[in-house]
PyMOL commands that place a pseudoatom at each C-alpha (Angstrom):
pseudoatom trace, name=CA, resn=GLN, resi=1, chain=A, elem=C, hetatm=0, pos=[133.622, 44.469, -69.703]
pseudoatom trace, name=CA, resn=VAL, resi=2, chain=A, elem=C, hetatm=0, pos=[132.433, 41.909, -67.150]
pseudoatom trace, name=CA, resn=HIS, resi=3, chain=A, elem=C, hetatm=0, pos=[134.641, 39.912, -64.808]
pseudoatom trace, name=CA, resn=LEU, resi=4, chain=A, elem=C, hetatm=0, pos=[133.438, 36.604, -63.337]
pseudoatom trace, name=CA, resn=VAL, resi=5, chain=A, elem=C, hetatm=0, pos=[135.082, 34.701, -60.491]
pseudoatom trace, name=CA, resn=GLU, resi=6, chain=A, elem=C, hetatm=0, pos=[133.805, 31.299, -59.386]
pseudoatom trace, name=CA, resn=SER, resi=7, chain=A, elem=C, hetatm=0, pos=[134.329, 29.741, -55.964]
pseudoatom trace, name=CA, resn=GLY, resi=8, chain=A, elem=C, hetatm=0, pos=[132.946, 26.969, -53.799]
pseudoatom trace, name=CA, resn=GLY, resi=9, chain=A, elem=C, hetatm=0, pos=[134.216, 23.892, -55.595]
pseudoatom trace, name=CA, resn=GLY, resi=10, chain=A, elem=C, hetatm=0, pos=[135.979, 21.059, -53.849]
pseudoatom trace, name=CA, resn=LEU, resi=11, chain=A, elem=C, hetatm=0, pos=[135.984, 17.380, -53.028]
pseudoatom trace, name=CA, resn=VAL, resi=12, chain=A, elem=C, hetatm=0, pos=[132.753, 15.881, -51.719]
pseudoatom trace, name=CA, resn=GLN, resi=13, chain=A, elem=C, hetatm=0, pos=[131.434, 12.366, -51.194]
pseudoatom trace, name=CA, resn=ALA, resi=14, chain=A, elem=C, hetatm=0, pos=[128.589, 11.029, -53.275]
pseudoatom trace, name=CA, resn=GLY, resi=15, chain=A, elem=C, hetatm=0, pos=[125.282, 12.167, -51.830]
pseudoatom trace, name=CA, resn=GLY, resi=16, chain=A, elem=C, hetatm=0, pos=[126.755, 15.375, -50.488]
pseudoatom trace, name=CA, resn=SER, resi=17, chain=A, elem=C, hetatm=0, pos=[126.077, 18.986, -51.419]
pseudoatom trace, name=CA, resn=LEU, resi=18, chain=A, elem=C, hetatm=0, pos=[128.035, 22.006, -52.593]
pseudoatom trace, name=CA, resn=ARG, resi=19, chain=A, elem=C, hetatm=0, pos=[127.105, 25.581, -53.366]
pseudoatom trace, name=CA, resn=LEU, resi=20, chain=A, elem=C, hetatm=0, pos=[129.050, 27.323, -56.067]
pseudoatom trace, name=CA, resn=SER, resi=21, chain=A, elem=C, hetatm=0, pos=[129.260, 31.098, -56.238]
pseudoatom trace, name=CA, resn=CYS, resi=22, chain=A, elem=C, hetatm=0, pos=[130.119, 33.399, -59.115]
pseudoatom trace, name=CA, resn=ALA, resi=23, chain=A, elem=C, hetatm=0, pos=[131.006, 36.970, -58.216]
pseudoatom trace, name=CA, resn=ALA, resi=24, chain=A, elem=C, hetatm=0, pos=[130.400, 39.366, -61.091]
pseudoatom trace, name=CA, resn=SER, resi=25, chain=A, elem=C, hetatm=0, pos=[131.846, 42.828, -61.553]
pseudoatom trace, name=CA, resn=GLY, resi=26, chain=A, elem=C, hetatm=0, pos=[132.013, 45.434, -64.298]
pseudoatom trace, name=CA, resn=SER, resi=27, chain=A, elem=C, hetatm=0, pos=[129.310, 46.569, -66.723]
pseudoatom trace, name=CA, resn=LEU, resi=28, chain=A, elem=C, hetatm=0, pos=[126.588, 44.314, -65.385]
pseudoatom trace, name=CA, resn=PHE, resi=29, chain=A, elem=C, hetatm=0, pos=[123.686, 46.490, -66.531]
pseudoatom trace, name=CA, resn=SER, resi=30, chain=A, elem=C, hetatm=0, pos=[123.984, 45.016, -70.020]
pseudoatom trace, name=CA, resn=ILE, resi=31, chain=A, elem=C, hetatm=0, pos=[123.877, 41.372, -68.936]
pseudoatom trace, name=CA, resn=ASN, resi=32, chain=A, elem=C, hetatm=0, pos=[120.725, 39.502, -69.941]
pseudoatom trace, name=CA, resn=VAL, resi=33, chain=A, elem=C, hetatm=0, pos=[121.454, 35.889, -69.011]
pseudoatom trace, name=CA, resn=MET, resi=34, chain=A, elem=C, hetatm=0, pos=[123.881, 34.143, -66.687]
pseudoatom trace, name=CA, resn=ALA, resi=35, chain=A, elem=C, hetatm=0, pos=[124.554, 30.448, -66.686]
pseudoatom trace, name=CA, resn=TRP, resi=36, chain=A, elem=C, hetatm=0, pos=[126.517, 27.581, -65.230]
pseudoatom trace, name=CA, resn=TYR, resi=37, chain=A, elem=C, hetatm=0, pos=[128.328, 25.230, -67.563]
pseudoatom trace, name=CA, resn=ARG, resi=38, chain=A, elem=C, hetatm=0, pos=[130.460, 22.234, -66.705]
pseudoatom trace, name=CA, resn=GLN, resi=39, chain=A, elem=C, hetatm=0, pos=[133.160, 20.264, -68.459]
pseudoatom trace, name=CA, resn=PRO, resi=40, chain=A, elem=C, hetatm=0, pos=[133.754, 16.702, -67.263]
pseudoatom trace, name=CA, resn=PRO, resi=41, chain=A, elem=C, hetatm=0, pos=[137.219, 15.224, -67.816]
pseudoatom trace, name=CA, resn=GLY, resi=42, chain=A, elem=C, hetatm=0, pos=[137.735, 14.383, -71.480]
pseudoatom trace, name=CA, resn=LYS, resi=43, chain=A, elem=C, hetatm=0, pos=[134.333, 15.701, -72.511]
pseudoatom trace, name=CA, resn=GLU, resi=44, chain=A, elem=C, hetatm=0, pos=[132.903, 18.854, -74.041]
pseudoatom trace, name=CA, resn=ARG, resi=45, chain=A, elem=C, hetatm=0, pos=[131.542, 21.748, -72.053]
pseudoatom trace, name=CA, resn=GLU, resi=46, chain=A, elem=C, hetatm=0, pos=[127.820, 21.370, -71.348]
pseudoatom trace, name=CA, resn=LEU, resi=47, chain=A, elem=C, hetatm=0, pos=[125.083, 23.617, -70.041]
pseudoatom trace, name=CA, resn=VAL, resi=48, chain=A, elem=C, hetatm=0, pos=[123.909, 23.022, -66.486]
pseudoatom trace, name=CA, resn=ALA, resi=49, chain=A, elem=C, hetatm=0, pos=[121.392, 25.829, -65.952]
pseudoatom trace, name=CA, resn=LEU, resi=50, chain=A, elem=C, hetatm=0, pos=[120.720, 29.437, -66.845]
pseudoatom trace, name=CA, resn=ILE, resi=51, chain=A, elem=C, hetatm=0, pos=[118.850, 32.362, -65.347]
pseudoatom trace, name=CA, resn=SER, resi=52, chain=A, elem=C, hetatm=0, pos=[117.625, 35.534, -66.999]
pseudoatom trace, name=CA, resn=SER, resi=53, chain=A, elem=C, hetatm=0, pos=[117.798, 39.056, -65.648]
pseudoatom trace, name=CA, resn=GLY, resi=54, chain=A, elem=C, hetatm=0, pos=[114.117, 38.673, -64.815]
pseudoatom trace, name=CA, resn=GLY, resi=55, chain=A, elem=C, hetatm=0, pos=[114.701, 35.507, -62.811]
pseudoatom trace, name=CA, resn=SER, resi=56, chain=A, elem=C, hetatm=0, pos=[113.454, 32.899, -65.263]
pseudoatom trace, name=CA, resn=THR, resi=57, chain=A, elem=C, hetatm=0, pos=[115.406, 29.659, -65.031]
pseudoatom trace, name=CA, resn=ASN, resi=58, chain=A, elem=C, hetatm=0, pos=[116.082, 26.738, -67.298]
pseudoatom trace, name=CA, resn=TYR, resi=59, chain=A, elem=C, hetatm=0, pos=[117.810, 23.470, -66.472]
pseudoatom trace, name=CA, resn=VAL, resi=60, chain=A, elem=C, hetatm=0, pos=[119.204, 20.511, -68.285]
pseudoatom trace, name=CA, resn=ASP, resi=61, chain=A, elem=C, hetatm=0, pos=[116.525, 17.858, -67.810]
pseudoatom trace, name=CA, resn=SER, resi=62, chain=A, elem=C, hetatm=0, pos=[118.893, 15.343, -66.248]
pseudoatom trace, name=CA, resn=LEU, resi=63, chain=A, elem=C, hetatm=0, pos=[119.794, 17.774, -63.443]
pseudoatom trace, name=CA, resn=LYS, resi=64, chain=A, elem=C, hetatm=0, pos=[116.350, 19.058, -62.555]
pseudoatom trace, name=CA, resn=GLY, resi=65, chain=A, elem=C, hetatm=0, pos=[115.520, 18.474, -58.922]
pseudoatom trace, name=CA, resn=ARG, resi=66, chain=A, elem=C, hetatm=0, pos=[119.135, 18.202, -57.791]
pseudoatom trace, name=CA, resn=PHE, resi=67, chain=A, elem=C, hetatm=0, pos=[120.625, 21.526, -58.931]
pseudoatom trace, name=CA, resn=THR, resi=68, chain=A, elem=C, hetatm=0, pos=[119.220, 25.007, -58.327]
pseudoatom trace, name=CA, resn=ILE, resi=69, chain=A, elem=C, hetatm=0, pos=[120.459, 28.197, -59.968]
pseudoatom trace, name=CA, resn=SER, resi=70, chain=A, elem=C, hetatm=0, pos=[119.810, 31.549, -58.327]
pseudoatom trace, name=CA, resn=ARG, resi=71, chain=A, elem=C, hetatm=0, pos=[121.162, 35.072, -58.322]
pseudoatom trace, name=CA, resn=ASP, resi=72, chain=A, elem=C, hetatm=0, pos=[121.485, 37.835, -55.744]
pseudoatom trace, name=CA, resn=ASN, resi=73, chain=A, elem=C, hetatm=0, pos=[121.374, 41.053, -57.734]
pseudoatom trace, name=CA, resn=ALA, resi=74, chain=A, elem=C, hetatm=0, pos=[122.283, 43.160, -54.695]
pseudoatom trace, name=CA, resn=LYS, resi=75, chain=A, elem=C, hetatm=0, pos=[125.510, 41.171, -54.293]
pseudoatom trace, name=CA, resn=ASN, resi=76, chain=A, elem=C, hetatm=0, pos=[126.095, 40.695, -58.038]
pseudoatom trace, name=CA, resn=THR, resi=77, chain=A, elem=C, hetatm=0, pos=[126.493, 36.998, -57.370]
pseudoatom trace, name=CA, resn=LEU, resi=78, chain=A, elem=C, hetatm=0, pos=[125.261, 33.903, -59.154]
pseudoatom trace, name=CA, resn=TYR, resi=79, chain=A, elem=C, hetatm=0, pos=[124.829, 30.636, -57.268]
pseudoatom trace, name=CA, resn=LEU, resi=80, chain=A, elem=C, hetatm=0, pos=[124.482, 26.959, -58.045]
pseudoatom trace, name=CA, resn=GLN, resi=81, chain=A, elem=C, hetatm=0, pos=[123.202, 24.756, -55.251]
pseudoatom trace, name=CA, resn=MET, resi=82, chain=A, elem=C, hetatm=0, pos=[124.070, 21.133, -55.974]
pseudoatom trace, name=CA, resn=ASN, resi=83, chain=A, elem=C, hetatm=0, pos=[122.491, 18.360, -53.914]
pseudoatom trace, name=CA, resn=SER, resi=84, chain=A, elem=C, hetatm=0, pos=[122.669, 14.569, -54.002]
pseudoatom trace, name=CA, resn=LEU, resi=85, chain=A, elem=C, hetatm=0, pos=[125.926, 14.782, -55.900]
pseudoatom trace, name=CA, resn=LYS, resi=86, chain=A, elem=C, hetatm=0, pos=[127.065, 11.833, -57.978]
pseudoatom trace, name=CA, resn=PRO, resi=87, chain=A, elem=C, hetatm=0, pos=[130.523, 10.851, -59.252]
pseudoatom trace, name=CA, resn=GLU, resi=88, chain=A, elem=C, hetatm=0, pos=[129.365, 11.754, -62.761]
pseudoatom trace, name=CA, resn=ASP, resi=89, chain=A, elem=C, hetatm=0, pos=[128.920, 15.362, -61.594]
pseudoatom trace, name=CA, resn=THR, resi=90, chain=A, elem=C, hetatm=0, pos=[132.704, 15.596, -61.374]
pseudoatom trace, name=CA, resn=ALA, resi=91, chain=A, elem=C, hetatm=0, pos=[133.742, 18.449, -63.667]
pseudoatom trace, name=CA, resn=MET, resi=92, chain=A, elem=C, hetatm=0, pos=[135.132, 21.933, -63.923]
pseudoatom trace, name=CA, resn=TYR, resi=93, chain=A, elem=C, hetatm=0, pos=[132.212, 24.286, -63.410]
pseudoatom trace, name=CA, resn=TYR, resi=94, chain=A, elem=C, hetatm=0, pos=[132.146, 27.618, -65.224]
pseudoatom trace, name=CA, resn=CYS, resi=95, chain=A, elem=C, hetatm=0, pos=[130.065, 30.729, -64.804]
pseudoatom trace, name=CA, resn=ALA, resi=96, chain=A, elem=C, hetatm=0, pos=[129.070, 32.571, -67.984]
pseudoatom trace, name=CA, resn=ALA, resi=97, chain=A, elem=C, hetatm=0, pos=[127.246, 35.774, -68.858]
pseudoatom trace, name=CA, resn=THR, resi=98, chain=A, elem=C, hetatm=0, pos=[125.854, 37.248, -72.039]
pseudoatom trace, name=CA, resn=ARG, resi=99, chain=A, elem=C, hetatm=0, pos=[124.139, 40.348, -73.392]
pseudoatom trace, name=CA, resn=ALA, resi=100, chain=A, elem=C, hetatm=0, pos=[122.501, 38.290, -76.109]
pseudoatom trace, name=CA, resn=LYS, resi=101, chain=A, elem=C, hetatm=0, pos=[118.724, 37.940, -76.273]
pseudoatom trace, name=CA, resn=VAL, resi=102, chain=A, elem=C, hetatm=0, pos=[118.842, 34.646, -78.186]
pseudoatom trace, name=CA, resn=ILE, resi=103, chain=A, elem=C, hetatm=0, pos=[121.111, 31.951, -76.803]
pseudoatom trace, name=CA, resn=THR, resi=104, chain=A, elem=C, hetatm=0, pos=[121.528, 28.557, -78.399]
pseudoatom trace, name=CA, resn=LYS, resi=105, chain=A, elem=C, hetatm=0, pos=[125.124, 27.556, -77.668]
pseudoatom trace, name=CA, resn=ALA, resi=106, chain=A, elem=C, hetatm=0, pos=[128.088, 28.241, -75.427]
pseudoatom trace, name=CA, resn=ALA, resi=107, chain=A, elem=C, hetatm=0, pos=[129.623, 30.531, -78.026]
pseudoatom trace, name=CA, resn=ASP, resi=108, chain=A, elem=C, hetatm=0, pos=[126.734, 32.949, -77.481]
pseudoatom trace, name=CA, resn=TYR, resi=109, chain=A, elem=C, hetatm=0, pos=[128.119, 33.818, -74.048]
pseudoatom trace, name=CA, resn=ASP, resi=110, chain=A, elem=C, hetatm=0, pos=[130.318, 36.909, -73.952]
pseudoatom trace, name=CA, resn=TYR, resi=111, chain=A, elem=C, hetatm=0, pos=[132.079, 36.366, -70.645]
pseudoatom trace, name=CA, resn=TRP, resi=112, chain=A, elem=C, hetatm=0, pos=[133.434, 33.352, -68.782]
pseudoatom trace, name=CA, resn=GLY, resi=113, chain=A, elem=C, hetatm=0, pos=[135.005, 32.751, -65.408]
pseudoatom trace, name=CA, resn=GLN, resi=114, chain=A, elem=C, hetatm=0, pos=[138.116, 30.680, -64.852]
pseudoatom trace, name=CA, resn=GLY, resi=115, chain=A, elem=C, hetatm=0, pos=[136.168, 27.750, -63.418]
pseudoatom trace, name=CA, resn=THR, resi=116, chain=A, elem=C, hetatm=0, pos=[136.015, 25.895, -60.120]
pseudoatom trace, name=CA, resn=GLN, resi=117, chain=A, elem=C, hetatm=0, pos=[136.676, 22.171, -59.824]
pseudoatom trace, name=CA, resn=VAL, resi=118, chain=A, elem=C, hetatm=0, pos=[134.070, 19.864, -58.338]
pseudoatom trace, name=CA, resn=THR, resi=119, chain=A, elem=C, hetatm=0, pos=[135.109, 16.302, -57.574]
pseudoatom trace, name=CA, resn=VAL, resi=120, chain=A, elem=C, hetatm=0, pos=[132.621, 13.766, -56.256]
pseudoatom trace, name=CA, resn=SER, resi=121, chain=A, elem=C, hetatm=0, pos=[134.039, 10.574, -54.782]
pseudoatom trace, name=CA, resn=SER, resi=122, chain=A, elem=C, hetatm=0, pos=[132.113, 7.312, -54.713]
for i in range(1, 122): cmd.bond("trace and resi %d" % i, "trace and resi %d" % (i + 1))
show_as sticks, trace
zoom trace
């Protein structure tokens, strides 16, 4: 079992930055990929970025250059650095982890955090 706890969300003005953290605990040796998802108000959950156990990253094209995903294996923590924030970045942000080797959708993730709210004012 893996437990994920997000933190770092809040209210920020457009153009500002936030760094989200996801503290992981439990049977982490089996985790292959960790990711950040977000769910804007009234919309479906969408992938933001993912990172493999080997450090390879992948981003949604629209967020490349503004968001950076990273992980500190020694601290068992996943991060999402968000810069130049826009009102459309307003969403609940979720951390996810999976043992799967092939990932094509959110349902492929085994574990989810409770989410942290990010609100960007204009």
